[in-house]
C-alpha positions as CSV (number, residue, x, y, z in Angstrom):
1,M,-25.0,42.0,7.5
2,N,-28.4,43.0,6.0
3,N,-30.3,40.9,8.5
4,E,-28.4,42.6,11.4
5,R,-29.0,46.1,10.0
6,R,-32.7,45.3,9.5
7,M,-32.9,44.0,13.1
8,M,-31.1,47.0,14.6
9,K,-33.4,49.4,12.8
10,S,-36.5,47.6,14.0
11,L,-35.5,47.8,17.7
12,Q,-37.7,50.4,19.5
13,H,-37.1,50.8,23.2
14,K,-36.6,53.9,25.4
15,S,-33.4,52.5,26.8
16,I,-31.8,51.5,23.5
17,V,-30.1,53.9,21.2
18,R,-31.9,53.9,17.8
19,M,-30.2,53.1,14.6
20,R,-31.4,55.6,12.0
21,S,-29.6,54.5,8.9
22,A,-27.0,52.3,7.5
23,W,-25.2,52.3,4.1
24,A,-22.1,50.9,2.5
25,E,-19.6,52.6,0.2
26,K,-16.6,50.7,-1.2
27,D,-14.9,49.1,1.7
28,Y,-16.8,50.9,4.5
29,L,-20.0,50.4,6.3
30,Y,-21.6,53.5,7.8
31,L,-24.0,53.3,10.7
32,L,-26.0,56.3,11.9
33,Y,-27.3,56.2,15.5
34,D,-29.0,58.7,17.7
35,F,-26.5,60.8,19.6
36,A,-25.9,59.8,23.3
37,L,-25.2,63.3,24.8
38,N,-23.6,62.2,28.0
39,G,-21.1,59.6,26.9
40,D,-20.9,56.1,28.4
41,L,-21.5,54.5,31.8
42,S,-17.8,53.7,32.3
43,T,-16.9,57.4,32.2
44,F,-19.9,58.3,34.4
45,L,-18.8,55.7,37.0
46,R,-15.3,57.0,37.1
47,A,-16.5,60.5,37.7
48,N,-19.3,59.7,40.2
49,A,-18.2,56.6,42.2
50,P,-19.5,55.4,44.5
51,L,-23.0,55.8,43.2
52,K,-25.9,56.6,45.5
53,F,-28.4,53.8,45.9
54,D,-31.1,55.6,43.9
55,T,-28.8,56.2,41.0
56,A,-27.5,52.6,40.9
57,Q,-31.1,51.4,41.1
58,Y,-32.1,53.6,38.2
59,F,-29.3,52.3,36.0
60,A,-30.0,48.7,36.9
61,A,-33.7,49.1,36.1
62,Q,-33.0,50.7,32.7
63,L,-30.4,48.0,31.9
64,L,-32.7,45.1,32.9
65,G,-35.6,46.6,31.0
66,A,-33.5,46.9,27.8
67,L,-32.2,43.4,28.2
68,A,-35.7,42.0,28.7
69,Y,-36.8,43.8,25.5
70,L,-33.8,42.4,23.6
71,R,-34.6,38.9,24.8
72,S,-38.2,39.3,23.7
73,Q,-36.9,40.2,20.3
74,R,-34.6,37.1,20.3
75,V,-31.5,39.3,20.4
76,V,-28.5,38.6,22.6
77,H,-26.0,41.4,23.4
78,R,-22.6,39.7,23.4
79,D,-20.4,42.6,24.6
80,L,-22.2,44.1,27.6
81,K,-19.9,46.4,29.6
82,P,-20.1,49.9,31.0
83,A,-18.2,51.4,28.0
84,N,-21.0,50.1,25.7
85,I,-23.9,51.6,27.8
86,L,-24.5,55.0,26.4
87,L,-26.2,57.8,28.4
88,N,-28.8,60.3,27.2
89,E,-29.5,63.8,28.2
90,K,-30.8,62.8,31.7
91,W,-27.3,61.8,32.7
């Protein structure tokens, strides 16, 4: 778990939510991330479907950029779905 925490804290990309801190107490592990103000992509899609081409293109570009960065860091995201894609203040 220490390796995963160290790796998560080292990731720095504009499209990836930053982990600020992590600590353990008794039986619990606490992870502190930046706040994603506008929820997740799944909620956004339900409220705004169908997406305009420009909006879909923006999300695709952000997602592909983040995945390319993760790959360059030798990280694989094993649970990629709209509910796990968080949205910042722009959306």
